[in-house]
A tleap script that builds the chain and sets N, CA, C and O, in Angstrom:
source leaprc.protein.ff14SB
mol = sequence {
  NGLN VAL GLN LEU VAL GLU SER GLY GLY GLY
  LEU VAL GLN ALA GLY GLY SER LEU ARG LEU
  SER CYS THR VAL SER GLY HIE ILE TYR ASN
  THR TYR THR MET GLY TRP PHE ARG GLN ALA
  PRO GLY LYS GLU ARG GLU PHE VAL ALA ARG
  ILE ARG TRP SER THR GLY ASN THR TYR TYR
  PRO ASP SER VAL LYS GLY ARG PHE THR ILE
  SER ARG ASP ASN VAL LYS ASN THR VAL PHE
  LEU GLN MET ASN SER LEU LYS PRO GLU ASP
  ALA ALA LYS TYR TYR CYS ALA ALA ARG ASN
  GLY TRP VAL GLY ALA SER LEU TYR GLU TYR
  ASP SER TRP GLY GLN GLY THR GLN VAL THR
  VAL SER CSER
}
set mol.1.N position { -21.980 9.894 -14.314 }
set mol.1.CA position { -22.090 8.601 -13.775 }
set mol.1.C position { -23.417 8.009 -14.045 }
set mol.1.O position { -24.401 8.729 -14.212 }
set mol.2.N position { -23.479 6.626 -14.095 }
set mol.2.CA position { -24.714 5.970 -14.326 }
set mol.2.C position { -25.255 5.512 -12.993 }
set mol.2.O position { -24.555 5.450 -11.982 }
set mol.3.N position { -26.526 5.195 -13.041 }
set mol.3.CA position { -27.193 4.628 -11.787 }
set mol.3.C position { -27.421 3.117 -11.900 }
set mol.3.O position { -27.857 2.648 -12.951 }
set mol.4.N position { -27.147 2.371 -10.883 }
set mol.4.CA position { -27.181 0.902 -10.956 }
set mol.4.C position { -28.166 0.394 -9.864 }
set mol.4.O position { -28.199 0.893 -8.739 }
set mol.5.N position { -28.961 -0.624 -10.263 }
set mol.5.CA position { -29.845 -1.238 -9.347 }
set mol.5.C position { -29.742 -2.784 -9.483 }
set mol.5.O position { -29.982 -3.311 -10.569 }
set mol.6.N position { -29.407 -3.477 -8.449 }
set mol.6.CA position { -29.217 -4.884 -8.458 }
set mol.6.C position { -30.530 -5.591 -8.050 }
set mol.6.O position { -31.345 -5.032 -7.317 }
set mol.7.N position { -30.706 -6.785 -8.525 }
set mol.7.CA position { -31.859 -7.616 -8.141 }
set mol.7.C position { -31.513 -9.062 -8.394 }
set mol.7.O position { -30.538 -9.353 -9.087 }
set mol.8.N position { -32.292 -9.975 -7.845 }
set mol.8.CA position { -32.142 -11.405 -8.091 }
set mol.8.C position { -31.561 -12.148 -6.891 }
set mol.8.O position { -31.479 -13.375 -6.954 }
set mol.9.N position { -31.158 -11.505 -5.823 }
set mol.9.CA position { -30.608 -12.211 -4.684 }
set mol.9.C position { -31.662 -12.993 -3.988 }
set mol.9.O position { -32.853 -12.786 -4.218 }
set mol.10.N position { -31.247 -13.893 -3.136 }
set mol.10.CA position { -32.184 -14.739 -2.386 }
set mol.10.C position { -31.469 -15.796 -1.640 }
set mol.10.O position { -30.261 -15.724 -1.411 }
set mol.11.N position { -32.279 -16.859 -1.231 }
set mol.11.CA position { -31.747 -17.942 -0.506 }
set mol.11.C position { -31.617 -19.193 -1.423 }
set mol.11.O position { -32.541 -19.531 -2.163 }
set mol.12.N position { -30.526 -19.821 -1.355 }
set mol.12.CA position { -30.308 -21.077 -2.192 }
set mol.12.C position { -29.515 -22.019 -1.355 }
set mol.12.O position { -28.777 -21.651 -0.440 }
set mol.13.N position { -29.705 -23.264 -1.717 }
set mol.13.CA position { -28.888 -24.350 -1.104 }
set mol.13.C position { -27.515 -24.538 -1.810 }
set mol.13.O position { -27.368 -24.268 -3.003 }
set mol.14.N position { -26.551 -24.996 -1.046 }
set mol.14.CA position { -25.237 -25.231 -1.653 }
set mol.14.C position { -25.362 -26.131 -2.839 }
set mol.14.O position { -26.064 -27.139 -2.767 }
set mol.15.N position { -24.700 -25.807 -3.947 }
set mol.15.CA position { -24.845 -26.491 -5.178 }
set mol.15.C position { -25.852 -25.939 -6.121 }
set mol.15.O position { -25.898 -26.327 -7.289 }
set mol.16.N position { -26.665 -25.037 -5.640 }
set mol.16.CA position { -27.707 -24.416 -6.445 }
set mol.16.C position { -27.219 -23.256 -7.303 }
set mol.16.O position { -26.030 -22.941 -7.338 }
set mol.17.N position { -28.144 -22.646 -7.976 }
set mol.17.CA position { -27.829 -21.549 -8.956 }
set mol.17.C position { -28.661 -20.329 -8.604 }
set mol.17.O position { -29.729 -20.435 -8.000 }
set mol.18.N position { -28.140 -19.146 -9.002 }
set mol.18.CA position { -28.863 -17.933 -8.873 }
set mol.18.C position { -28.390 -16.947 -9.940 }
set mol.18.O position { -27.204 -16.912 -10.270 }
set mol.19.N position { -29.275 -16.176 -10.460 }
set mol.19.CA position { -28.835 -15.142 -11.430 }
set mol.19.C position { -29.237 -13.709 -10.969 }
set mol.19.O position { -30.404 -13.373 -10.768 }
set mol.20.N position { -28.157 -12.902 -10.823 }
set mol.20.CA position { -28.301 -11.556 -10.499 }
set mol.20.C position { -28.416 -10.636 -11.674 }
set mol.20.O position { -27.820 -10.886 -12.722 }
set mol.21.N position { -29.205 -9.527 -11.516 }
set mol.21.CA position { -29.323 -8.630 -12.616 }
set mol.21.C position { -28.924 -7.190 -12.103 }
set mol.21.O position { -29.130 -6.868 -10.933 }
set mol.22.N position { -28.367 -6.366 -12.988 }
set mol.22.CA position { -27.964 -5.015 -12.656 }
set mol.22.C position { -28.576 -4.136 -13.757 }
set mol.22.O position { -28.077 -4.186 -14.881 }
set mol.23.N position { -29.597 -3.355 -13.515 }
set mol.23.CA position { -30.178 -2.491 -14.512 }
set mol.23.C position { -29.459 -1.177 -14.397 }
set mol.23.O position { -29.192 -0.674 -13.306 }
set mol.24.N position { -29.151 -0.630 -15.566 }
set mol.24.CA position { -28.367 0.599 -15.658 }
set mol.24.C position { -29.193 1.721 -16.281 }
set mol.24.O position { -29.807 1.553 -17.335 }
set mol.25.N position { -29.192 2.854 -15.612 }
set mol.25.CA position { -29.850 4.101 -16.080 }
set mol.25.C position { -28.722 5.034 -16.500 }
set mol.25.O position { -27.796 5.288 -15.729 }
set mol.26.N position { -28.800 5.508 -17.645 }
set mol.26.CA position { -27.759 6.338 -18.236 }
set mol.26.C position { -27.060 5.647 -19.399 }
set mol.26.O position { -27.217 4.444 -19.605 }
set mol.27.N position { -26.305 6.402 -20.138 }
set mol.27.CA position { -25.669 5.805 -21.301 }
set mol.27.C position { -24.370 5.101 -20.973 }
set mol.27.O position { -23.474 5.668 -20.347 }
set mol.28.N position { -24.289 3.897 -21.393 }
set mol.28.CA position { -23.086 3.076 -21.234 }
set mol.28.C position { -22.200 3.185 -22.521 }
set mol.28.O position { -22.508 2.609 -23.564 }
set mol.29.N position { -21.113 3.937 -22.386 }
set mol.29.CA position { -20.218 4.063 -23.493 }
set mol.29.C position { -19.421 2.771 -23.724 }
set mol.29.O position { -19.345 1.943 -22.816 }
set mol.30.N position { -18.842 2.578 -24.874 }
set mol.30.CA position { -18.088 1.436 -25.206 }
set mol.30.C position { -16.849 1.316 -24.350 }
set mol.30.O position { -16.306 0.219 -24.215 }
set mol.31.N position { -16.399 2.364 -23.790 }
set mol.31.CA position { -15.201 2.374 -22.902 }
set mol.31.C position { -15.511 1.967 -21.500 }
set mol.31.O position { -14.594 1.891 -20.682 }
set mol.32.N position { -16.789 1.692 -21.159 }
set mol.32.CA position { -17.164 1.285 -19.774 }
set mol.32.C position { -16.663 -0.070 -19.428 }
set mol.32.O position { -16.537 -0.934 -20.296 }
set mol.33.N position { -16.367 -0.282 -18.149 }
set mol.33.CA position { -16.172 -1.566 -17.544 }
set mol.33.C position { -17.268 -1.787 -16.485 }
set mol.33.O position { -17.498 -0.910 -15.652 }
set mol.34.N position { -17.916 -2.900 -16.507 }
set mol.34.CA position { -18.931 -3.253 -15.480 }
set mol.34.C position { -18.394 -4.384 -14.601 }
set mol.34.O position { -17.782 -5.334 -15.090 }
set mol.35.N position { -18.639 -4.259 -13.287 }
set mol.35.CA position { -18.060 -5.239 -12.416 }
set mol.35.C position { -19.100 -5.719 -11.404 }
set mol.35.O position { -20.139 -5.090 -11.206 }
set mol.36.N position { -18.796 -6.829 -10.785 }
set mol.36.CA position { -19.540 -7.398 -9.662 }
set mol.36.C position { -18.536 -7.508 -8.441 }
set mol.36.O position { -17.402 -7.959 -8.602 }
set mol.37.N position { -18.965 -7.112 -7.316 }
set mol.37.CA position { -18.183 -7.240 -6.082 }
set mol.37.C position { -19.161 -7.854 -5.033 }
set mol.37.O position { -20.382 -7.812 -5.184 }
set mol.38.N position { -18.576 -8.399 -4.011 }
set mol.38.CA position { -19.405 -8.947 -2.905 }
set mol.38.C position { -18.708 -8.632 -1.537 }
set mol.38.O position { -17.491 -8.467 -1.446 }
set mol.39.N position { -19.559 -8.565 -0.503 }
set mol.39.CA position { -19.016 -8.281 0.802 }
set mol.39.C position { -19.771 -9.030 1.868 }
set mol.39.O position { -20.980 -8.859 2.024 }
set mol.40.N position { -19.041 -9.884 2.620 }
set mol.40.CA position { -19.616 -10.608 3.700 }
set mol.40.C position { -19.357 -9.835 4.960 }
set mol.40.O position { -18.442 -9.013 5.003 }
set mol.41.N position { -20.169 -10.086 6.031 }
set mol.41.CA position { -19.954 -9.384 7.277 }
set mol.41.C position { -18.532 -9.556 7.822 }
set mol.41.O position { -18.058 -10.688 7.916 }
set mol.42.N position { -17.835 -8.466 8.184 }
set mol.42.CA position { -16.547 -8.535 8.784 }
set mol.42.C position { -15.411 -8.732 7.716 }
set mol.42.O position { -14.250 -8.895 8.090 }
set mol.43.N position { -15.730 -8.718 6.469 }
set mol.43.CA position { -14.760 -8.932 5.399 }
set mol.43.C position { -14.779 -7.670 4.461 }
set mol.43.O position { -15.754 -6.924 4.377 }
set mol.44.N position { -13.661 -7.512 3.795 }
set mol.44.CA position { -13.545 -6.408 2.841 }
set mol.44.C position { -14.354 -6.724 1.580 }
set mol.44.O position { -14.624 -7.890 1.293 }
set mol.45.N position { -14.728 -5.719 0.851 }
set mol.45.CA position { -15.411 -5.940 -0.460 }
set mol.45.C position { -14.484 -6.625 -1.389 }
set mol.45.O position { -13.350 -6.193 -1.598 }
set mol.46.N position { -14.978 -7.729 -1.966 }
set mol.46.CA position { -14.221 -8.608 -2.836 }
set mol.46.C position { -14.605 -8.580 -4.293 }
set mol.46.O position { -15.791 -8.613 -4.619 }
set mol.47.N position { -13.669 -8.523 -5.143 }
set mol.47.CA position { -13.902 -8.574 -6.605 }
set mol.47.C position { -14.404 -9.929 -6.996 }
set mol.47.O position { -13.870 -10.939 -6.537 }
set mol.48.N position { -15.440 -9.988 -7.849 }
set mol.48.CA position { -16.071 -11.167 -8.327 }
set mol.48.C position { -15.954 -11.365 -9.837 }
set mol.48.O position { -15.676 -12.462 -10.322 }
set mol.49.N position { -16.172 -10.279 -10.556 }
set mol.49.CA position { -16.131 -10.436 -12.013 }
set mol.49.C position { -16.123 -9.067 -12.657 }
set mol.49.O position { -16.554 -8.119 -12.001 }
set mol.50.N position { -15.657 -8.878 -13.915 }
set mol.50.CA position { -15.786 -7.700 -14.655 }
set mol.50.C position { -15.916 -8.019 -16.155 }
set mol.50.O position { -15.491 -9.076 -16.621 }
set mol.51.N position { -16.496 -7.104 -16.867 }
set mol.51.CA position { -16.721 -7.281 -18.285 }
set mol.51.C position { -16.476 -5.939 -18.986 }
set mol.51.O position { -16.867 -4.877 -18.502 }
set mol.52.N position { -15.815 -6.034 -20.144 }
set mol.52.CA position { -15.714 -4.867 -20.996 }
set mol.52.C position { -16.959 -4.698 -21.855 }
set mol.52.O position { -17.354 -5.604 -22.588 }
set mol.53.N position { -17.574 -3.513 -21.750 }
set mol.53.CA position { -18.801 -3.387 -22.441 }
set mol.53.C position { -18.661 -3.500 -23.925 }
set mol.53.O position { -19.571 -4.020 -24.570 }
set mol.54.N position { -17.596 -3.055 -24.504 }
set mol.54.CA position { -17.371 -2.997 -25.954 }
set mol.54.C position { -17.202 -4.400 -26.563 }
set mol.54.O position { -17.815 -4.743 -27.574 }
set mol.55.N position { -16.357 -5.182 -25.913 }
set mol.55.CA position { -15.928 -6.471 -26.439 }
set mol.55.C position { -16.584 -7.698 -25.808 }
set mol.55.O position { -16.632 -8.759 -26.431 }
set mol.56.N position { -17.091 -7.565 -24.572 }
set mol.56.CA position { -17.556 -8.662 -23.793 }
set mol.56.C position { -16.440 -9.466 -23.148 }
set mol.56.O position { -16.703 -10.530 -22.587 }
set mol.57.N position { -15.181 -8.984 -23.210 }
set mol.57.CA position { -14.099 -9.662 -22.489 }
set mol.57.C position { -14.404 -9.734 -20.990 }
set mol.57.O position { -14.849 -8.751 -20.399 }
set mol.58.N position { -14.163 -10.900 -20.374 }
set mol.58.CA position { -14.407 -11.114 -19.003 }
set mol.58.C position { -13.232 -11.510 -18.274 }
set mol.58.O position { -12.257 -11.996 -18.847 }
set mol.59.N position { -13.293 -11.300 -16.899 }
set mol.59.CA position { -12.241 -11.683 -16.063 }
set mol.59.C position { -12.764 -12.081 -14.709 }
set mol.59.O position { -13.626 -11.368 -14.195 }
set mol.60.N position { -12.319 -13.169 -14.072 }
set mol.60.CA position { -12.730 -13.637 -12.810 }
set mol.60.C position { -11.566 -14.031 -11.885 }
set mol.60.O position { -10.501 -14.415 -12.368 }
set mol.61.N position { -11.751 -13.945 -10.635 }
set mol.61.CA position { -10.769 -14.446 -9.690 }
set mol.61.C position { -10.920 -15.963 -9.619 }
set mol.61.O position { -11.948 -16.504 -10.025 }
set mol.62.N position { -9.923 -16.636 -9.117 }
set mol.62.CA position { -9.929 -18.088 -9.015 }
set mol.62.C position { -11.085 -18.600 -8.106 }
set mol.62.O position { -11.532 -19.734 -8.281 }
set mol.63.N position { -11.540 -17.836 -7.202 }
set mol.63.CA position { -12.555 -18.233 -6.277 }
set mol.63.C position { -13.851 -18.520 -6.961 }
set mol.63.O position { -14.623 -19.344 -6.472 }
set mol.64.N position { -14.134 -17.878 -8.076 }
set mol.64.CA position { -15.444 -18.048 -8.752 }
set mol.64.C position { -15.206 -18.581 -10.185 }
set mol.64.O position { -16.182 -18.978 -10.821 }
set mol.65.N position { -14.078 -18.611 -10.687 }
set mol.65.CA position { -13.810 -18.979 -12.103 }
set mol.65.C position { -14.321 -20.407 -12.354 }
set mol.65.O position { -13.994 -21.327 -11.604 }
set mol.66.N position { -15.121 -20.582 -13.406 }
set mol.66.CA position { -15.709 -21.840 -13.753 }
set mol.66.C position { -17.066 -22.033 -13.196 }
set mol.66.O position { -17.795 -22.920 -13.641 }
set mol.67.N position { -17.450 -21.214 -12.207 }
set mol.67.CA position { -18.784 -21.310 -11.578 }
set mol.67.C position { -19.693 -20.096 -11.906 }
set mol.67.O position { -20.903 -20.220 -12.100 }
set mol.68.N position { -19.042 -18.939 -11.954 }
set mol.68.CA position { -19.797 -17.682 -12.248 }
set mol.68.C position { -19.543 -17.157 -13.641 }
set mol.68.O position { -18.449 -17.313 -14.184 }
set mol.69.N position { -20.568 -16.526 -14.226 }
set mol.69.CA position { -20.475 -16.003 -15.565 }
set mol.69.C position { -21.073 -14.569 -15.580 }
set mol.69.O position { -22.248 -14.393 -15.258 }
set mol.70.N position { -20.279 -13.561 -15.946 }
set mol.70.CA position { -20.797 -12.183 -16.124 }
set mol.70.C position { -21.133 -12.010 -17.599 }
set mol.70.O position { -20.427 -12.499 -18.481 }
set mol.71.N position { -22.226 -11.302 -17.838 }
set mol.71.CA position { -22.617 -11.069 -19.232 }
set mol.71.C position { -23.416 -9.718 -19.215 }
set mol.71.O position { -23.746 -9.158 -18.170 }
set mol.72.N position { -23.690 -9.255 -20.458 }
set mol.72.CA position { -24.436 -7.993 -20.555 }
set mol.72.C position { -25.353 -8.035 -21.767 }
set mol.72.O position { -25.058 -8.705 -22.756 }
set mol.73.N position { -26.459 -7.320 -21.683 }
set mol.73.CA position { -27.408 -7.131 -22.738 }
set mol.73.C position { -27.246 -5.683 -23.175 }
set mol.73.O position { -27.651 -4.774 -22.451 }
set mol.74.N position { -26.653 -5.449 -24.363 }
set mol.74.CA position { -26.346 -4.089 -24.823 }
set mol.74.C position { -27.616 -3.315 -25.120 }
set mol.74.O position { -27.647 -2.094 -24.970 }
set mol.75.N position { -28.635 -3.990 -25.527 }
set mol.75.CA position { -29.880 -3.304 -25.873 }
set mol.75.C position { -30.671 -2.871 -24.596 }
set mol.75.O position { -31.195 -1.762 -24.502 }
set mol.76.N position { -30.717 -3.770 -23.677 }
set mol.76.CA position { -31.480 -3.465 -22.364 }
set mol.76.C position { -30.634 -2.760 -21.342 }
set mol.76.O position { -31.161 -2.405 -20.288 }
set mol.77.N position { -29.354 -2.530 -21.575 }
set mol.77.CA position { -28.451 -1.963 -20.596 }
set mol.77.C position { -28.517 -2.676 -19.297 }
set mol.77.O position { -28.753 -2.045 -18.267 }
set mol.78.N position { -28.324 -3.933 -19.292 }
set mol.78.CA position { -28.334 -4.819 -18.167 }
set mol.78.C position { -27.148 -5.728 -18.031 }
set mol.78.O position { -26.733 -6.330 -19.021 }
set mol.79.N position { -26.602 -5.854 -16.894 }
set mol.79.CA position { -25.498 -6.745 -16.628 }
set mol.79.C position { -26.014 -7.850 -15.718 }
set mol.79.O position { -26.805 -7.614 -14.805 }
set mol.80.N position { -25.543 -9.061 -15.993 }
set mol.80.CA position { -25.988 -10.273 -15.250 }
set mol.80.C position { -24.777 -10.906 -14.624 }
set mol.80.O position { -23.634 -10.736 -15.048 }
set mol.81.N position { -25.101 -11.646 -13.591 }
set mol.81.CA position { -24.114 -12.565 -12.984 }
set mol.81.C position { -24.789 -13.885 -12.743 }
set mol.81.O position { -25.626 -13.989 -11.847 }
set mol.82.N position { -24.468 -14.861 -13.483 }
set mol.82.CA position { -24.999 -16.178 -13.355 }
set mol.82.C position { -24.108 -16.988 -12.446 }
set mol.82.O position { -22.942 -17.220 -12.764 }
set mol.83.N position { -24.654 -17.434 -11.289 }
set mol.83.CA position { -23.904 -18.099 -10.255 }
set mol.83.C position { -24.353 -19.582 -10.204 }
set mol.83.O position { -25.518 -19.870 -9.931 }
set mol.84.N position { -23.433 -20.497 -10.465 }
set mol.84.CA position { -23.715 -21.909 -10.427 }
set mol.84.C position { -22.864 -22.579 -9.382 }
set mol.84.O position { -21.855 -22.010 -8.965 }
set mol.85.N position { -23.236 -23.791 -8.932 }
set mol.85.CA position { -22.479 -24.531 -7.952 }
set mol.85.C position { -22.090 -23.687 -6.742 }
set mol.85.O position { -20.933 -23.657 -6.322 }
set mol.86.N position { -23.071 -23.019 -6.211 }
set mol.86.CA position { -22.949 -22.091 -5.143 }
set mol.86.C position { -22.391 -22.799 -3.875 }
set mol.86.O position { -22.804 -23.911 -3.544 }
set mol.87.N position { -21.444 -22.126 -3.177 }
set mol.87.CA position { -20.908 -22.629 -1.944 }
set mol.87.C position { -21.231 -21.703 -0.784 }
set mol.87.O position { -21.462 -20.510 -0.981 }
set mol.88.N position { -21.246 -22.256 0.439 }
set mol.88.CA position { -21.565 -21.350 1.578 }
set mol.88.C position { -20.682 -20.137 1.617 }
set mol.88.O position { -21.167 -19.078 2.016 }
set mol.89.N position { -19.435 -20.197 1.238 }
set mol.89.CA position { -18.520 -19.058 1.197 }
set mol.89.C position { -18.909 -17.986 0.170 }
set mol.89.O position { -18.348 -16.891 0.203 }
set mol.90.N position { -19.844 -18.264 -0.732 }
set mol.90.CA position { -20.319 -17.330 -1.691 }
set mol.90.C position { -21.330 -16.381 -1.082 }
set mol.90.O position { -21.662 -15.366 -1.694 }
set mol.91.N position { -21.829 -16.685 0.112 }
set mol.91.CA position { -22.864 -15.876 0.765 }
set mol.91.C position { -22.285 -14.471 1.065 }
set mol.91.O position { -21.250 -14.319 1.714 }
set mol.92.N position { -23.008 -13.467 0.559 }
set mol.92.CA position { -22.525 -12.087 0.756 }
set mol.92.C position { -23.568 -11.178 0.183 }
set mol.92.O position { -24.554 -11.639 -0.392 }
set mol.93.N position { -23.358 -9.853 0.338 }
set mol.93.CA position { -24.121 -8.873 -0.390 }
set mol.93.C position { -23.397 -8.568 -1.645 }
set mol.93.O position { -22.220 -8.211 -1.617 }
set mol.94.N position { -24.081 -8.700 -2.771 }
set mol.94.CA position { -23.399 -8.506 -4.035 }
set mol.94.C position { -23.787 -7.093 -4.612 }
set mol.94.O position { -24.931 -6.641 -4.576 }
set mol.95.N position { -22.744 -6.481 -5.123 }
set mol.95.CA position { -22.832 -5.072 -5.658 }
set mol.95.C position { -22.439 -5.072 -7.124 }
set mol.95.O position { -21.498 -5.742 -7.548 }
set mol.96.N position { -23.180 -4.314 -7.859 }
set mol.96.CA position { -22.835 -3.989 -9.255 }
set mol.96.C position { -22.069 -2.660 -9.222 }
set mol.96.O position { -22.391 -1.745 -8.463 }
set mol.97.N position { -21.041 -2.594 -10.079 }
set mol.97.CA position { -20.256 -1.368 -10.138 }
set mol.97.C position { -19.889 -1.046 -11.605 }
set mol.97.O position { -19.914 -1.917 -12.474 }
set mol.98.N position { -19.556 0.213 -11.842 }
set mol.98.CA position { -19.256 0.695 -13.185 }
set mol.98.C position { -18.179 1.791 -13.179 }
set mol.98.O position { -18.003 2.518 -12.202 }
set mol.99.N position { -17.514 1.870 -14.239 }
set mol.99.CA position { -16.508 2.981 -14.466 }
set mol.99.C position { -16.315 3.169 -15.928 }
set mol.99.O position { -16.174 2.188 -16.658 }
set mol.100.N position { -16.300 4.414 -16.401 }
set mol.100.CA position { -16.027 4.741 -17.785 }
set mol.100.C position { -14.492 4.668 -17.970 }
set mol.100.O position { -13.812 5.691 -17.891 }
set mol.101.N position { -13.989 3.541 -18.200 }
set mol.101.CA position { -12.563 3.329 -18.388 }
set mol.101.C position { -12.211 1.824 -18.393 }
set mol.101.O position { -13.084 0.974 -18.216 }
set mol.102.N position { -10.920 1.516 -18.599 }
set mol.102.CA position { -10.486 0.131 -18.635 }
set mol.102.C position { -9.998 -0.277 -17.308 }
set mol.102.O position { -8.797 -0.500 -17.154 }
set mol.103.N position { -10.873 -0.397 -16.293 }
set mol.103.CA position { -10.545 -0.697 -14.953 }
set mol.103.C position { -10.592 -2.210 -14.705 }
set mol.103.O position { -10.987 -2.992 -15.569 }
set mol.104.N position { -10.163 -2.599 -13.464 }
set mol.104.CA position { -10.025 -4.001 -13.250 }
set mol.104.C position { -10.717 -4.530 -11.936 }
set mol.104.O position { -11.937 -4.465 -11.781 }
set mol.105.N position { -9.887 -5.037 -11.036 }
set mol.105.CA position { -10.358 -5.751 -9.855 }
set mol.105.C position { -10.391 -4.969 -8.572 }
set mol.105.O position { -10.812 -5.505 -7.546 }
set mol.106.N position { -9.979 -3.766 -8.582 }
set mol.106.CA position { -9.968 -2.899 -7.382 }
set mol.106.C position { -11.251 -2.149 -7.273 }
set mol.106.O position { -11.693 -1.541 -8.248 }
set mol.107.N position { -11.882 -2.168 -6.096 }
set mol.107.CA position { -13.182 -1.468 -5.856 }
set mol.107.C position { -12.879 0.064 -5.961 }
set mol.107.O position { -13.796 0.818 -6.282 }
set mol.108.N position { -11.708 0.521 -5.718 }
set mol.108.CA position { -11.422 1.936 -5.824 }
set mol.108.C position { -11.337 2.441 -7.233 }
set mol.108.O position { -11.288 3.654 -7.436 }
set mol.109.N position { -11.317 1.574 -8.218 }
set mol.109.CA position { -11.352 1.985 -9.590 }
set mol.109.C position { -12.728 2.299 -10.119 }
set mol.109.O position { -12.829 2.869 -11.205 }
set mol.110.N position { -13.791 1.963 -9.422 }
set mol.110.CA position { -15.141 2.159 -9.862 }
set mol.110.C position { -15.739 3.334 -9.150 }
set mol.110.O position { -15.482 3.581 -7.971 }
set mol.111.N position { -16.584 4.090 -9.931 }
set mol.111.CA position { -17.210 5.279 -9.320 }
set mol.111.C position { -18.724 5.284 -9.341 }
set mol.111.O position { -19.361 6.263 -8.952 }
set mol.112.N position { -19.284 4.200 -9.793 }
set mol.112.CA position { -20.779 4.017 -9.716 }
set mol.112.C position { -21.094 2.681 -9.028 }
set mol.112.O position { -20.515 1.653 -9.376 }
set mol.113.N position { -21.996 2.697 -8.069 }
set mol.113.CA position { -22.322 1.494 -7.381 }
set mol.113.C position { -23.857 1.366 -7.144 }
set mol.113.O position { -24.571 2.353 -6.972 }
set mol.114.N position { -24.295 0.139 -7.146 }
set mol.114.CA position { -25.630 -0.133 -6.779 }
set mol.114.C position { -25.800 -0.294 -5.309 }
set mol.114.O position { -24.841 -0.163 -4.548 }
set mol.115.N position { -27.019 -0.578 -4.889 }
set mol.115.CA position { -27.371 -0.670 -3.410 }
set mol.115.C position { -26.999 -2.054 -2.905 }
set mol.115.O position { -26.847 -2.218 -1.695 }
set mol.116.N position { -26.849 -3.030 -3.734 }
set mol.116.CA position { -26.524 -4.358 -3.379 }
set mol.116.C position { -27.714 -5.253 -3.179 }
set mol.116.O position { -28.806 -4.783 -2.861 }
set mol.117.N position { -27.509 -6.565 -3.367 }
set mol.117.CA position { -28.566 -7.555 -3.206 }
set mol.117.C position { -27.952 -8.790 -2.486 }
set mol.117.O position { -26.876 -9.296 -2.805 }
set mol.118.N position { -28.735 -9.204 -1.510 }
set mol.118.CA position { -28.196 -10.278 -0.579 }
set mol.118.C position { -28.339 -11.656 -1.180 }
set mol.118.O position { -29.381 -12.010 -1.732 }
set mol.119.N position { -27.234 -12.455 -1.059 }
set mol.119.CA position { -27.209 -13.835 -1.460 }
set mol.119.C position { -26.885 -14.676 -0.291 }
set mol.119.O position { -25.821 -14.509 0.306 }
set mol.120.N position { -27.741 -15.567 0.069 }
set mol.120.CA position { -27.494 -16.494 1.199 }
set mol.120.C position { -27.471 -17.914 0.737 }
set mol.120.O position { -28.360 -18.347 0.004 }
set mol.121.N position { -26.448 -18.666 1.159 }
set mol.121.CA position { -26.236 -20.018 0.701 }
set mol.121.C position { -26.268 -20.937 1.934 }
set mol.121.O position { -25.454 -20.761 2.841 }
set mol.122.N position { -27.139 -21.858 1.982 }
set mol.122.CA position { -27.288 -22.727 3.099 }
set mol.122.C position { -26.710 -24.184 2.751 }
set mol.122.O position { -26.778 -24.672 1.623 }
set mol.123.N position { -26.130 -24.820 3.870 }
set mol.123.CA position { -25.646 -26.149 3.694 }
set mol.123.C position { -26.789 -27.161 3.860 }
set mol.123.O position { -26.569 -28.366 3.744 }
savepdb mol mol.pdb
quit
């Protein structure tokens, strides 16, 4: 398993932007899937985005599609989540996740997790 560390969270106003980073320690094979999840107090951990390390193919739920973009730097072993047009309902603790396989939107499919970074959106 790889080790993941998130950064970049903070306080933003509604409509603003924020970019999260996930630094990866360990080798990321081409078969890896990297994902972002978020969890607000009292709610279950929610899928936000995933990317295939080999092809860069991405997938998003309707809640963030068109506003969020997941990307990766293959040289620096870093995953990013660019968040634009932020809404109050986007406020949550954001987690980076990884799995060596072609996994999707379920948190149970991932076996490596970061510690999370807090995103707060104010009206």
